[in-house]
mmCIF file of the N, C-alpha and C atoms, coordinates in Angstrom:
data_MODEL
# 
_entry.id   MODEL 
# 
loop_
_atom_site.group_PDB 
_atom_site.id 
_atom_site.type_symbol 
_atom_site.label_atom_id 
_atom_site.label_alt_id 
_atom_site.label_comp_id 
_atom_site.label_asym_id 
_atom_site.label_entity_id 
_atom_site.label_seq_id 
_atom_site.pdbx_PDB_ins_code 
_atom_site.Cartn_x 
_atom_site.Cartn_y 
_atom_site.Cartn_z 
_atom_site.occupancy 
_atom_site.B_iso_or_equiv 
_atom_site.pdbx_formal_charge 
_atom_site.auth_seq_id 
_atom_site.auth_comp_id 
_atom_site.auth_asym_id 
_atom_site.auth_atom_id 
_atom_site.pdbx_PDB_model_num 
ATOM 1   N N  . MET A 1 1  ? -12.724 -155.172 -35.793 1.00 0.00 ? 1  MET A N  1 
ATOM 2   C CA . MET A 1 1  ? -12.004 -156.394 -36.234 1.00 0.00 ? 1  MET A CA 1 
ATOM 3   C C  . MET A 1 1  ? -10.902 -156.954 -35.201 1.00 0.00 ? 1  MET A C  1 
ATOM 4   N N  . ALA A 1 2  ? -11.115 -158.131 -35.458 1.00 0.00 ? 2  ALA A N  1 
ATOM 5   C CA . ALA A 1 2  ? -10.212 -159.012 -34.700 1.00 0.00 ? 2  ALA A CA 1 
ATOM 6   C C  . ALA A 1 2  ? -8.733  -159.614 -35.350 1.00 0.00 ? 2  ALA A C  1 
ATOM 7   N N  . ILE A 1 3  ? -7.798  -159.865 -34.172 1.00 0.00 ? 3  ILE A N  1 
ATOM 8   C CA . ILE A 1 3  ? -6.548  -160.530 -34.484 1.00 0.00 ? 3  ILE A CA 1 
ATOM 9   C C  . ILE A 1 3  ? -7.058  -162.004 -34.295 1.00 0.00 ? 3  ILE A C  1 
ATOM 10  N N  . ILE A 1 4  ? -6.442  -162.877 -35.417 1.00 0.00 ? 4  ILE A N  1 
ATOM 11  C CA . ILE A 1 4  ? -7.071  -164.257 -35.039 1.00 0.00 ? 4  ILE A CA 1 
ATOM 12  C C  . ILE A 1 4  ? -5.513  -165.021 -35.162 1.00 0.00 ? 4  ILE A C  1 
ATOM 13  N N  . ASP A 1 5  ? -4.925  -165.927 -34.504 1.00 0.00 ? 5  ASP A N  1 
ATOM 14  C CA . ASP A 1 5  ? -3.625  -166.858 -34.636 1.00 0.00 ? 5  ASP A CA 1 
ATOM 15  C C  . ASP A 1 5  ? -4.314  -167.724 -35.335 1.00 0.00 ? 5  ASP A C  1 
ATOM 16  N N  . VAL A 1 6  ? -3.527  -167.951 -36.329 1.00 0.00 ? 6  VAL A N  1 
ATOM 17  C CA . VAL A 1 6  ? -3.090  -169.640 -37.424 1.00 0.00 ? 6  VAL A CA 1 
ATOM 18  C C  . VAL A 1 6  ? -2.448  -170.471 -36.785 1.00 0.00 ? 6  VAL A C  1 
ATOM 19  N N  . THR A 1 7  ? -2.353  -171.797 -36.462 1.00 0.00 ? 7  THR A N  1 
ATOM 20  C CA . THR A 1 7  ? -1.041  -172.407 -36.055 1.00 0.00 ? 7  THR A CA 1 
ATOM 21  C C  . THR A 1 7  ? -1.006  -173.559 -36.882 1.00 0.00 ? 7  THR A C  1 
ATOM 22  N N  . MET A 1 8  ? 0.314   -174.158 -36.848 1.00 0.00 ? 8  MET A N  1 
ATOM 23  C CA . MET A 1 8  ? 0.829   -175.463 -37.625 1.00 0.00 ? 8  MET A CA 1 
ATOM 24  C C  . MET A 1 8  ? -0.535  -176.410 -36.978 1.00 0.00 ? 8  MET A C  1 
ATOM 25  N N  . PRO A 1 9  ? -1.193  -177.052 -37.916 1.00 0.00 ? 9  PRO A N  1 
ATOM 26  C CA . PRO A 1 9  ? -2.346  -177.931 -37.282 1.00 0.00 ? 9  PRO A CA 1 
ATOM 27  C C  . PRO A 1 9  ? -1.207  -179.349 -37.641 1.00 0.00 ? 9  PRO A C  1 
ATOM 28  N N  . ASN A 1 10 ? -2.272  -180.076 -36.590 1.00 0.00 ? 10 ASN A N  1 
ATOM 29  C CA . ASN A 1 10 ? -1.540  -181.293 -36.193 1.00 0.00 ? 10 ASN A CA 1 
ATOM 30  C C  . ASN A 1 10 ? -2.230  -182.272 -37.708 1.00 0.00 ? 10 ASN A C  1 
ATOM 31  N N  . LEU A 1 11 ? -1.197  -183.095 -37.861 1.00 0.00 ? 11 LEU A N  1 
ATOM 32  C CA . LEU A 1 11 ? -1.422  -183.651 -39.306 1.00 0.00 ? 11 LEU A CA 1 
ATOM 33  C C  . LEU A 1 11 ? -1.401  -185.120 -39.325 1.00 0.00 ? 11 LEU A C  1 
ATOM 34  N N  . GLY A 1 12 ? -1.243  -185.544 -38.150 1.00 0.00 ? 12 GLY A N  1 
ATOM 35  C CA . GLY A 1 12 ? -1.266  -186.981 -38.222 1.00 0.00 ? 12 GLY A CA 1 
ATOM 36  C C  . GLY A 1 12 ? -0.944  -187.560 -36.822 1.00 0.00 ? 12 GLY A C  1 
ATOM 37  N N  . GLU A 1 13 ? -1.174  -188.700 -36.105 1.00 0.00 ? 13 GLU A N  1 
ATOM 38  C CA . GLU A 1 13 ? -1.123  -189.041 -34.962 1.00 0.00 ? 13 GLU A CA 1 
ATOM 39  C C  . GLU A 1 13 ? 0.454   -188.727 -34.625 1.00 0.00 ? 13 GLU A C  1 
ATOM 40  N N  . SER A 1 14 ? 1.418   -189.204 -35.118 1.00 0.00 ? 14 SER A N  1 
ATOM 41  C CA . SER A 1 14 ? 2.661   -188.915 -34.690 1.00 0.00 ? 14 SER A CA 1 
ATOM 42  C C  . SER A 1 14 ? 3.828   -187.854 -35.234 1.00 0.00 ? 14 SER A C  1 
ATOM 43  N N  . VAL A 1 15 ? 3.153   -187.255 -36.000 1.00 0.00 ? 15 VAL A N  1 
ATOM 44  C CA . VAL A 1 15 ? 3.729   -185.480 -36.596 1.00 0.00 ? 15 VAL A CA 1 
ATOM 45  C C  . VAL A 1 15 ? 3.623   -184.790 -35.621 1.00 0.00 ? 15 VAL A C  1 
ATOM 46  N N  . GLU A 1 16 ? 4.782   -183.989 -35.249 1.00 0.00 ? 16 GLU A N  1 
ATOM 47  C CA . GLU A 1 16 ? 5.113   -183.259 -34.477 1.00 0.00 ? 16 GLU A CA 1 
ATOM 48  C C  . GLU A 1 16 ? 5.740   -181.637 -34.689 1.00 0.00 ? 16 GLU A C  1 
ATOM 49  N N  . GLU A 1 17 ? 6.051   -182.153 -36.304 1.00 0.00 ? 17 GLU A N  1 
ATOM 50  C CA . GLU A 1 17 ? 6.398   -180.518 -36.772 1.00 0.00 ? 17 GLU A CA 1 
ATOM 51  C C  . GLU A 1 17 ? 6.034   -180.595 -38.266 1.00 0.00 ? 17 GLU A C  1 
ATOM 52  N N  . GLY A 1 18 ? 5.985   -179.518 -38.712 1.00 0.00 ? 18 GLY A N  1 
ATOM 53  C CA . GLY A 1 18 ? 5.684   -179.030 -40.188 1.00 0.00 ? 18 GLY A CA 1 
ATOM 54  C C  . GLY A 1 18 ? 6.795   -178.125 -41.253 1.00 0.00 ? 18 GLY A C  1 
ATOM 55  N N  . LEU A 1 19 ? 6.758   -178.602 -42.325 1.00 0.00 ? 19 LEU A N  1 
ATOM 56  C CA . LEU A 1 19 ? 7.547   -177.509 -42.964 1.00 0.00 ? 19 LEU A CA 1 
ATOM 57  C C  . LEU A 1 19 ? 6.579   -176.663 -43.736 1.00 0.00 ? 19 LEU A C  1 
ATOM 58  N N  . VAL A 1 20 ? 7.159   -175.138 -43.544 1.00 0.00 ? 20 VAL A N  1 
ATOM 59  C CA . VAL A 1 20 ? 5.998   -174.354 -44.645 1.00 0.00 ? 20 VAL A CA 1 
ATOM 60  C C  . VAL A 1 20 ? 6.784   -174.146 -46.062 1.00 0.00 ? 20 VAL A C  1 
ATOM 61  N N  . ASN A 1 21 ? 6.124   -174.960 -46.929 1.00 0.00 ? 21 ASN A N  1 
ATOM 62  C CA . ASN A 1 21 ? 6.827   -175.036 -48.169 1.00 0.00 ? 21 ASN A CA 1 
ATOM 63  C C  . ASN A 1 21 ? 6.444   -173.578 -48.752 1.00 0.00 ? 21 ASN A C  1 
ATOM 64  N N  . ASN A 1 22 ? 5.004   -173.207 -49.106 1.00 0.00 ? 22 ASN A N  1 
ATOM 65  C CA . ASN A 1 22 ? 4.605   -172.056 -49.922 1.00 0.00 ? 22 ASN A CA 1 
ATOM 66  C C  . ASN A 1 22 ? 3.659   -171.191 -49.068 1.00 0.00 ? 22 ASN A C  1 
ATOM 67  N N  . TRP A 1 23 ? 3.098   -170.098 -49.052 1.00 0.00 ? 23 TRP A N  1 
ATOM 68  C CA . TRP A 1 23 ? 2.434   -169.355 -48.783 1.00 0.00 ? 23 TRP A CA 1 
ATOM 69  C C  . TRP A 1 23 ? 1.493   -168.853 -50.128 1.00 0.00 ? 23 TRP A C  1 
ATOM 70  N N  . LEU A 1 24 ? 0.079   -169.194 -49.725 1.00 0.00 ? 24 LEU A N  1 
ATOM 71  C CA . LEU A 1 24 ? -0.412  -169.165 -50.953 1.00 0.00 ? 24 LEU A CA 1 
ATOM 72  C C  . LEU A 1 24 ? -1.018  -167.654 -50.941 1.00 0.00 ? 24 LEU A C  1 
ATOM 73  N N  . LYS A 1 25 ? -1.223  -167.268 -49.882 1.00 0.00 ? 25 LYS A N  1 
ATOM 74  C CA . LYS A 1 25 ? -1.709  -165.930 -49.319 1.00 0.00 ? 25 LYS A CA 1 
ATOM 75  C C  . LYS A 1 25 ? -0.644  -164.895 -48.975 1.00 0.00 ? 25 LYS A C  1 
ATOM 76  N N  . THR A 1 26 ? -0.558  -163.274 -49.312 1.00 0.00 ? 26 THR A N  1 
ATOM 77  C CA . THR A 1 26 ? 0.437   -163.087 -49.107 1.00 0.00 ? 26 THR A CA 1 
ATOM 78  C C  . THR A 1 26 ? -0.095  -161.446 -47.640 1.00 0.00 ? 26 THR A C  1 
ATOM 79  N N  . LEU A 1 27 ? 1.015   -160.936 -47.727 1.00 0.00 ? 27 LEU A N  1 
ATOM 80  C CA . LEU A 1 27 ? 0.257   -159.882 -46.481 1.00 0.00 ? 27 LEU A CA 1 
ATOM 81  C C  . LEU A 1 27 ? -0.559  -159.273 -47.234 1.00 0.00 ? 27 LEU A C  1 
ATOM 82  N N  . GLY A 1 28 ? -1.506  -158.920 -46.277 1.00 0.00 ? 28 GLY A N  1 
ATOM 83  C CA . GLY A 1 28 ? -2.929  -158.023 -47.254 1.00 0.00 ? 28 GLY A CA 1 
ATOM 84  C C  . GLY A 1 28 ? -3.678  -158.571 -47.859 1.00 0.00 ? 28 GLY A C  1 
ATOM 85  N N  . GLU A 1 29 ? -3.435  -160.130 -48.336 1.00 0.00 ? 29 GLU A N  1 
ATOM 86  C CA . GLU A 1 29 ? -4.382  -160.311 -49.228 1.00 0.00 ? 29 GLU A CA 1 
ATOM 87  C C  . GLU A 1 29 ? -5.585  -161.214 -48.128 1.00 0.00 ? 29 GLU A C  1 
ATOM 88  N N  . THR A 1 30 ? -6.677  -160.884 -49.098 1.00 0.00 ? 30 THR A N  1 
ATOM 89  C CA . THR A 1 30 ? -7.940  -161.277 -48.668 1.00 0.00 ? 30 THR A CA 1 
ATOM 90  C C  . THR A 1 30 ? -7.886  -163.220 -48.614 1.00 0.00 ? 30 THR A C  1 
ATOM 91  N N  . VAL A 1 31 ? -8.393  -163.811 -47.698 1.00 0.00 ? 31 VAL A N  1 
ATOM 92  C CA . VAL A 1 31 ? -8.744  -165.163 -47.990 1.00 0.00 ? 31 VAL A CA 1 
ATOM 93  C C  . VAL A 1 31 ? -10.123 -165.704 -47.379 1.00 0.00 ? 31 VAL A C  1 
ATOM 94  N N  . GLY A 1 32 ? -10.401 -166.851 -47.950 1.00 0.00 ? 32 GLY A N  1 
ATOM 95  C CA . GLY A 1 32 ? -11.816 -167.078 -47.513 1.00 0.00 ? 32 GLY A CA 1 
ATOM 96  C C  . GLY A 1 32 ? -11.887 -167.674 -46.672 1.00 0.00 ? 32 GLY A C  1 
ATOM 97  N N  . GLN A 1 33 ? -13.003 -168.048 -45.861 1.00 0.00 ? 33 GLN A N  1 
ATOM 98  C CA . GLN A 1 33 ? -13.221 -169.179 -44.979 1.00 0.00 ? 33 GLN A CA 1 
ATOM 99  C C  . GLN A 1 33 ? -13.273 -170.725 -45.939 1.00 0.00 ? 33 GLN A C  1 
ATOM 100 N N  . TYR A 1 34 ? -12.538 -171.783 -45.369 1.00 0.00 ? 34 TYR A N  1 
ATOM 101 C CA . TYR A 1 34 ? -11.938 -172.754 -46.083 1.00 0.00 ? 34 TYR A CA 1 
ATOM 102 C C  . TYR A 1 34 ? -11.145 -172.657 -47.381 1.00 0.00 ? 34 TYR A C  1 
ATOM 103 N N  . GLU A 1 35 ? -10.825 -171.613 -47.470 1.00 0.00 ? 35 GLU A N  1 
ATOM 104 C CA . GLU A 1 35 ? -9.824  -171.234 -48.470 1.00 0.00 ? 35 GLU A CA 1 
ATOM 105 C C  . GLU A 1 35 ? -8.370  -171.509 -48.317 1.00 0.00 ? 35 GLU A C  1 
ATOM 106 N N  . PRO A 1 36 ? -7.612  -172.655 -49.002 1.00 0.00 ? 36 PRO A N  1 
ATOM 107 C CA . PRO A 1 36 ? -5.953  -172.899 -48.835 1.00 0.00 ? 36 PRO A CA 1 
ATOM 108 C C  . PRO A 1 36 ? -5.312  -171.320 -48.667 1.00 0.00 ? 36 PRO A C  1 
ATOM 109 N N  . LEU A 1 37 ? -4.610  -171.860 -47.392 1.00 0.00 ? 37 LEU A N  1 
ATOM 110 C CA . LEU A 1 37 ? -3.718  -170.626 -46.854 1.00 0.00 ? 37 LEU A CA 1 
ATOM 111 C C  . LEU A 1 37 ? -2.248  -170.842 -47.112 1.00 0.00 ? 37 LEU A C  1 
ATOM 112 N N  . VAL A 1 38 ? -2.086  -171.950 -46.619 1.00 0.00 ? 38 VAL A N  1 
ATOM 113 C CA . VAL A 1 38 ? -0.130  -172.227 -46.780 1.00 0.00 ? 38 VAL A CA 1 
ATOM 114 C C  . VAL A 1 38 ? -0.404  -173.891 -47.288 1.00 0.00 ? 38 VAL A C  1 
ATOM 115 N N  . GLU A 1 39 ? 0.779   -173.761 -48.179 1.00 0.00 ? 39 GLU A N  1 
ATOM 116 C CA . GLU A 1 39 ? 1.082   -175.449 -48.156 1.00 0.00 ? 39 GLU A CA 1 
ATOM 117 C C  . GLU A 1 39 ? 1.964   -176.245 -47.156 1.00 0.00 ? 39 GLU A C  1 
ATOM 118 N N  . VAL A 1 40 ? 2.015   -176.832 -46.530 1.00 0.00 ? 40 VAL A N  1 
ATOM 119 C CA . VAL A 1 40 ? 3.159   -177.645 -45.075 1.00 0.00 ? 40 VAL A CA 1 
ATOM 120 C C  . VAL A 1 40 ? 3.071   -179.202 -45.878 1.00 0.00 ? 40 VAL A C  1 
ATOM 121 N N  . THR A 1 41 ? 4.576   -179.334 -45.443 1.00 0.00 ? 41 THR A N  1 
ATOM 122 C CA . THR A 1 41 ? 5.135   -180.723 -45.763 1.00 0.00 ? 41 THR A CA 1 
ATOM 123 C C  . THR A 1 41 ? 5.385   -181.425 -43.940 1.00 0.00 ? 41 THR A C  1 
ATOM 124 N N  . THR A 1 42 ? 5.304   -182.663 -44.194 1.00 0.00 ? 42 THR A N  1 
ATOM 125 C CA . THR A 1 42 ? 5.504   -183.451 -42.756 1.00 0.00 ? 42 THR A CA 1 
ATOM 126 C C  . THR A 1 42 ? 6.148   -184.463 -43.150 1.00 0.00 ? 42 THR A C  1 
ATOM 127 N N  . ASP A 1 43 ? 6.826   -185.264 -42.479 1.00 0.00 ? 43 ASP A N  1 
ATOM 128 C CA . ASP A 1 43 ? 7.614   -186.414 -42.825 1.00 0.00 ? 43 ASP A CA 1 
ATOM 129 C C  . ASP A 1 43 ? 6.355   -187.678 -43.714 1.00 0.00 ? 43 ASP A C  1 
ATOM 130 N N  . LYS A 1 44 ? 5.054   -187.454 -43.519 1.00 0.00 ? 44 LYS A N  1 
ATOM 131 C CA . LYS A 1 44 ? 4.108   -188.412 -43.824 1.00 0.00 ? 44 LYS A CA 1 
ATOM 132 C C  . LYS A 1 44 ? 3.206   -188.077 -44.740 1.00 0.00 ? 44 LYS A C  1 
ATOM 133 N N  . VAL A 1 45 ? 3.161   -186.544 -45.157 1.00 0.00 ? 45 VAL A N  1 
ATOM 134 C CA . VAL A 1 45 ? 2.168   -185.801 -45.860 1.00 0.00 ? 45 VAL A CA 1 
ATOM 135 C C  . VAL A 1 45 ? 2.371   -184.515 -46.555 1.00 0.00 ? 45 VAL A C  1 
ATOM 136 N N  . ASN A 1 46 ? 1.746   -184.154 -47.584 1.00 0.00 ? 46 ASN A N  1 
ATOM 137 C CA . ASN A 1 46 ? 1.957   -182.644 -48.176 1.00 0.00 ? 46 ASN A CA 1 
ATOM 138 C C  . ASN A 1 46 ? 0.550   -182.199 -48.261 1.00 0.00 ? 46 ASN A C  1 
ATOM 139 N N  . VAL A 1 47 ? 0.487   -181.406 -47.885 1.00 0.00 ? 47 VAL A N  1 
ATOM 140 C CA . VAL A 1 47 ? -1.320  -180.129 -48.063 1.00 0.00 ? 47 VAL A CA 1 
ATOM 141 C C  . VAL A 1 47 ? -1.062  -179.022 -47.704 1.00 0.00 ? 47 VAL A C  1 
ATOM 142 N N  . GLU A 1 48 ? -2.052  -178.641 -47.885 1.00 0.00 ? 48 GLU A N  1 
ATOM 143 C CA . GLU A 1 48 ? -2.699  -177.067 -48.623 1.00 0.00 ? 48 GLU A CA 1 
ATOM 144 C C  . GLU A 1 48 ? -3.391  -177.384 -47.125 1.00 0.00 ? 48 GLU A C  1 
ATOM 145 N N  . VAL A 1 49 ? -3.179  -175.642 -46.516 1.00 0.00 ? 49 VAL A N  1 
ATOM 146 C CA . VAL A 1 49 ? -3.834  -175.813 -44.846 1.00 0.00 ? 49 VAL A CA 1 
ATOM 147 C C  . VAL A 1 49 ? -4.954  -174.631 -45.637 1.00 0.00 ? 49 VAL A C  1 
ATOM 148 N N  . PRO A 1 50 ? -6.249  -175.258 -45.033 1.00 0.00 ? 50 PRO A N  1 
ATOM 149 C CA . PRO A 1 50 ? -7.300  -174.046 -45.229 1.00 0.00 ? 50 PRO A CA 1 
ATOM 150 C C  . PRO A 1 50 ? -7.275  -173.098 -44.257 1.00 0.00 ? 50 PRO A C  1 
ATOM 151 N N  . SER A 1 51 ? -8.039  -172.302 -44.552 1.00 0.00 ? 51 SER A N  1 
ATOM 152 C CA . SER A 1 51 ? -8.178  -171.100 -43.696 1.00 0.00 ? 51 SER A CA 1 
ATOM 153 C C  . SER A 1 51 ? -9.207  -171.353 -42.681 1.00 0.00 ? 51 SER A C  1 
ATOM 154 N N  . ASP A 1 52 ? -9.450  -171.005 -41.065 1.00 0.00 ? 52 ASP A N  1 
ATOM 155 C CA . ASP A 1 52 ? -10.921 -171.380 -40.570 1.00 0.00 ? 52 ASP A CA 1 
ATOM 156 C C  . ASP A 1 52 ? -11.419 -170.466 -40.558 1.00 0.00 ? 52 ASP A C  1 
ATOM 157 N N  . TYR A 1 53 ? -10.989 -169.281 -41.041 1.00 0.00 ? 53 TYR A N  1 
ATOM 158 C CA . TYR A 1 53 ? -11.759 -167.877 -41.132 1.00 0.00 ? 53 TYR A CA 1 
ATOM 159 C C  . TYR A 1 53 ? -12.030 -167.105 -42.396 1.00 0.00 ? 53 TYR A C  1 
ATOM 160 N N  . ALA A 1 54 ? -12.668 -166.131 -42.660 1.00 0.00 ? 54 ALA A N  1 
ATOM 161 C CA . ALA A 1 54 ? -12.429 -165.223 -43.579 1.00 0.00 ? 54 ALA A CA 1 
ATOM 162 C C  . ALA A 1 54 ? -11.747 -163.932 -43.099 1.00 0.00 ? 54 ALA A C  1 
ATOM 163 N N  . GLY A 1 55 ? -10.976 -163.742 -43.759 1.00 0.00 ? 55 GLY A N  1 
ATOM 164 C CA . GLY A 1 55 ? -10.037 -162.276 -43.194 1.00 0.00 ? 55 GLY A CA 1 
ATOM 165 C C  . GLY A 1 55 ? -9.151  -161.834 -44.351 1.00 0.00 ? 55 GLY A C  1 
ATOM 166 N N  . THR A 1 56 ? -8.387  -161.033 -43.838 1.00 0.00 ? 56 THR A N  1 
ATOM 167 C CA . THR A 1 56 ? -7.131  -160.347 -44.022 1.00 0.00 ? 56 THR A CA 1 
ATOM 168 C C  . THR A 1 56 ? -5.832  -160.965 -43.793 1.00 0.00 ? 56 THR A C  1 
ATOM 169 N N  . VAL A 1 57 ? -4.802  -161.373 -44.034 1.00 0.00 ? 57 VAL A N  1 
ATOM 170 C CA . VAL A 1 57 ? -3.557  -161.745 -43.866 1.00 0.00 ? 57 VAL A CA 1 
ATOM 171 C C  . VAL A 1 57 ? -2.599  -160.611 -43.190 1.00 0.00 ? 57 VAL A C  1 
ATOM 172 N N  . HIS A 1 58 ? -2.363  -160.334 -41.869 1.00 0.00 ? 58 HIS A N  1 
ATOM 173 C CA . HIS A 1 58 ? -2.118  -159.534 -41.133 1.00 0.00 ? 58 HIS A CA 1 
ATOM 174 C C  . HIS A 1 58 ? -0.782  -159.497 -40.537 1.00 0.00 ? 58 HIS A C  1 
ATOM 175 N N  . GLU A 1 59 ? -0.454  -160.819 -40.393 1.00 0.00 ? 59 GLU A N  1 
ATOM 176 C CA . GLU A 1 59 ? 1.049   -161.038 -39.852 1.00 0.00 ? 59 GLU A CA 1 
ATOM 177 C C  . GLU A 1 59 ? 1.315   -162.552 -40.764 1.00 0.00 ? 59 GLU A C  1 
ATOM 178 N N  . ILE A 1 60 ? 2.641   -162.835 -41.017 1.00 0.00 ? 60 ILE A N  1 
ATOM 179 C CA . ILE A 1 60 ? 3.413   -164.017 -41.629 1.00 0.00 ? 60 ILE A CA 1 
ATOM 180 C C  . ILE A 1 60 ? 4.261   -164.003 -40.400 1.00 0.00 ? 60 ILE A C  1 
ATOM 181 N N  . LEU A 1 61 ? 4.662   -164.960 -39.556 1.00 0.00 ? 61 LEU A N  1 
ATOM 182 C CA . LEU A 1 61 ? 5.489   -165.221 -38.595 1.00 0.00 ? 61 LEU A CA 1 
ATOM 183 C C  . LEU A 1 61 ? 6.383   -166.279 -38.917 1.00 0.00 ? 61 LEU A C  1 
ATOM 184 N N  . VAL A 1 62 ? 6.026   -167.260 -39.853 1.00 0.00 ? 62 VAL A N  1 
ATOM 185 C CA . VAL A 1 62 ? 7.333   -168.021 -40.273 1.00 0.00 ? 62 VAL A CA 1 
ATOM 186 C C  . VAL A 1 62 ? 7.329   -167.842 -41.501 1.00 0.00 ? 62 VAL A C  1 
ATOM 187 N N  . LYS A 1 63 ? 8.767   -168.124 -41.990 1.00 0.00 ? 63 LYS A N  1 
ATOM 188 C CA . LYS A 1 63 ? 8.755   -167.934 -43.428 1.00 0.00 ? 63 LYS A CA 1 
ATOM 189 C C  . LYS A 1 63 ? 9.081   -169.275 -44.505 1.00 0.00 ? 63 LYS A C  1 
ATOM 190 N N  . GLU A 1 64 ? 8.914   -169.131 -45.372 1.00 0.00 ? 64 GLU A N  1 
ATOM 191 C CA . GLU A 1 64 ? 8.826   -170.331 -46.452 1.00 0.00 ? 64 GLU A CA 1 
ATOM 192 C C  . GLU A 1 64 ? 10.058  -171.060 -46.186 1.00 0.00 ? 64 GLU A C  1 
ATOM 193 N N  . GLY A 1 65 ? 9.939   -172.461 -46.090 1.00 0.00 ? 65 GLY A N  1 
ATOM 194 C CA . GLY A 1 65 ? 11.401  -173.040 -45.756 1.00 0.00 ? 65 GLY A CA 1 
ATOM 195 C C  . GLY A 1 65 ? 11.680  -173.366 -44.303 1.00 0.00 ? 65 GLY A C  1 
ATOM 196 N N  . GLU A 1 66 ? 10.877  -172.585 -43.761 1.00 0.00 ? 66 GLU A N  1 
ATOM 197 C CA . GLU A 1 66 ? 11.091  -173.038 -42.048 1.00 0.00 ? 66 GLU A CA 1 
ATOM 198 C C  . GLU A 1 66 ? 10.089  -174.064 -41.367 1.00 0.00 ? 66 GLU A C  1 
ATOM 199 N N  . THR A 1 67 ? 10.664  -174.796 -40.593 1.00 0.00 ? 67 THR A N  1 
ATOM 200 C CA . THR A 1 67 ? 10.282  -175.579 -39.877 1.00 0.00 ? 67 THR A CA 1 
ATOM 201 C C  . THR A 1 67 ? 9.777   -175.562 -38.435 1.00 0.00 ? 67 THR A C  1 
ATOM 202 N N  . VAL A 1 68 ? 8.691   -175.737 -38.082 1.00 0.00 ? 68 VAL A N  1 
ATOM 203 C CA . VAL A 1 68 ? 8.148   -175.269 -36.660 1.00 0.00 ? 68 VAL A CA 1 
ATOM 204 C C  . VAL A 1 68 ? 7.052   -176.867 -35.928 1.00 0.00 ? 68 VAL A C  1 
ATOM 205 N N  . ALA A 1 69 ? 7.080   -176.282 -34.923 1.00 0.00 ? 69 ALA A N  1 
ATOM 206 C CA . ALA A 1 69 ? 6.512   -177.371 -34.236 1.00 0.00 ? 69 ALA A CA 1 
ATOM 207 C C  . ALA A 1 69 ? 4.717   -177.316 -34.506 1.00 0.00 ? 69 ALA A C  1 
ATOM 208 N N  . VAL A 1 70 ? 4.236   -178.635 -34.445 1.00 0.00 ? 70 VAL A N  1 
ATOM 209 C CA . VAL A 1 70 ? 2.738   -178.350 -34.185 1.00 0.00 ? 70 VAL A CA 1 
ATOM 210 C C  . VAL A 1 70 ? 2.308   -177.309 -33.139 1.00 0.00 ? 70 VAL A C  1 
ATOM 211 N N  . GLY A 1 71 ? 1.182   -176.447 -33.197 1.00 0.00 ? 71 GLY A N  1 
ATOM 212 C CA . GLY A 1 71 ? 0.517   -175.656 -32.296 1.00 0.00 ? 71 GLY A CA 1 
ATOM 213 C C  . GLY A 1 71 ? 1.062   -174.423 -32.599 1.00 0.00 ? 71 GLY A C  1 
ATOM 214 N N  . THR A 1 72 ? 2.585   -174.329 -32.914 1.00 0.00 ? 72 THR A N  1 
ATOM 215 C CA . THR A 1 72 ? 3.132   -172.864 -33.357 1.00 0.00 ? 72 THR A CA 1 
ATOM 216 C C  . THR A 1 72 ? 2.259   -171.767 -34.297 1.00 0.00 ? 72 THR A C  1 
ATOM 217 N N  . VAL A 1 73 ? 2.195   -170.605 -33.877 1.00 0.00 ? 73 VAL A N  1 
ATOM 218 C CA . VAL A 1 73 ? 1.247   -169.687 -34.585 1.00 0.00 ? 73 VAL A CA 1 
ATOM 219 C C  . VAL A 1 73 ? 2.330   -169.524 -35.714 1.00 0.00 ? 73 VAL A C  1 
ATOM 220 N N  . ILE A 1 74 ? 1.988   -169.597 -37.123 1.00 0.00 ? 74 ILE A N  1 
ATOM 221 C CA . ILE A 1 74 ? 2.499   -169.389 -38.182 1.00 0.00 ? 74 ILE A CA 1 
ATOM 222 C C  . ILE A 1 74 ? 2.307   -167.888 -38.713 1.00 0.00 ? 74 ILE A C  1 
ATOM 223 N N  . CYS A 1 75 ? 0.711   -167.515 -38.644 1.00 0.00 ? 75 CYS A N  1 
ATOM 224 C CA . CYS A 1 75 ? -0.003  -165.972 -39.323 1.00 0.00 ? 75 CYS A CA 1 
ATOM 225 C C  . CYS A 1 75 ? -0.821  -165.794 -38.531 1.00 0.00 ? 75 CYS A C  1 
ATOM 226 N N  . ARG A 1 76 ? -1.140  -164.414 -38.408 1.00 0.00 ? 76 ARG A N  1 
ATOM 227 C CA . ARG A 1 76 ? -2.150  -164.144 -37.896 1.00 0.00 ? 76 ARG A CA 1 
ATOM 228 C C  . ARG A 1 76 ? -3.096  -163.264 -39.003 1.00 0.00 ? 76 ARG A C  1 
ATOM 229 N N  . LEU A 1 77 ? -4.792  -163.508 -38.713 1.00 0.00 ? 77 LEU A N  1 
ATOM 230 C CA . LEU A 1 77 ? -5.719  -163.054 -39.774 1.00 0.00 ? 77 LEU A CA 1 
ATOM 231 C C  . LEU A 1 77 ? -6.374  -161.688 -39.362 1.00 0.00 ? 77 LEU A C  1 
ATOM 232 N N  . GLU A 1 78 ? -6.343  -160.809 -39.880 1.00 0.00 ? 78 GLU A N  1 
ATOM 233 C CA . GLU A 1 78 ? -7.822  -160.298 -39.432 1.00 0.00 ? 78 GLU A CA 1 
ATOM 234 C C  . GLU A 1 78 ? -9.051  -160.195 -40.015 1.00 0.00 ? 78 GLU A C  1 
ATOM 235 N N  . VAL A 1 79 ? -9.880  -160.408 -38.905 1.00 0.00 ? 79 VAL A N  1 
ATOM 236 C CA . VAL A 1 79 ? -11.081 -160.990 -39.126 1.00 0.00 ? 79 VAL A CA 1 
ATOM 237 C C  . VAL A 1 79 ? -12.221 -159.944 -38.622 1.00 0.00 ? 79 VAL A C  1 
ATOM 238 N N  . ALA A 1 80 ? -13.549 -159.774 -39.510 1.00 0.00 ? 80 ALA A N  1 
ATOM 239 C CA . ALA A 1 80 ? -14.741 -159.245 -38.742 1.00 0.00 ? 80 ALA A CA 1 
ATOM 240 C C  . ALA A 1 80 ? -15.019 -159.595 -37.482 1.00 0.00 ? 80 ALA A C  1 
ATOM 241 N N  . GLU A 1 81 ? -15.491 -158.799 -36.684 1.00 0.00 ? 81 GLU A N  1 
ATOM 242 C CA . GLU A 1 81 ? -16.003 -159.814 -35.028 1.00 0.00 ? 81 GLU A CA 1 
ATOM 243 C C  . GLU A 1 81 ? -17.361 -159.984 -35.348 1.00 0.00 ? 81 GLU A C  1 
ATOM 244 N N  . GLU A 1 82 ? -17.567 -160.899 -34.624 1.00 0.00 ? 82 GLU A N  1 
ATOM 245 C CA . GLU A 1 82 ? -19.010 -161.361 -34.604 1.00 0.00 ? 82 GLU A CA 1 
ATOM 246 C C  . GLU A 1 82 ? -19.600 -161.144 -33.665 1.00 0.00 ? 82 GLU A C  1 
# 
């Protein structure tokens, strides 16, 4: 198994940070590829961010209500190695 970092995505040209509103998956829960993982709010948009990988939530690094910069690692997924 491999551990993959999930980062705060870039959700717009001038967007520099995002607020983690709601984790849709909890620690130890499985997530499918393209399945919504977290709800994020910026000054321009509210969006459900999908997972790029199928796996298990290994670690949540950013709590609900926290604002972090684009590119910040927000959680880690345990995925099958290819």
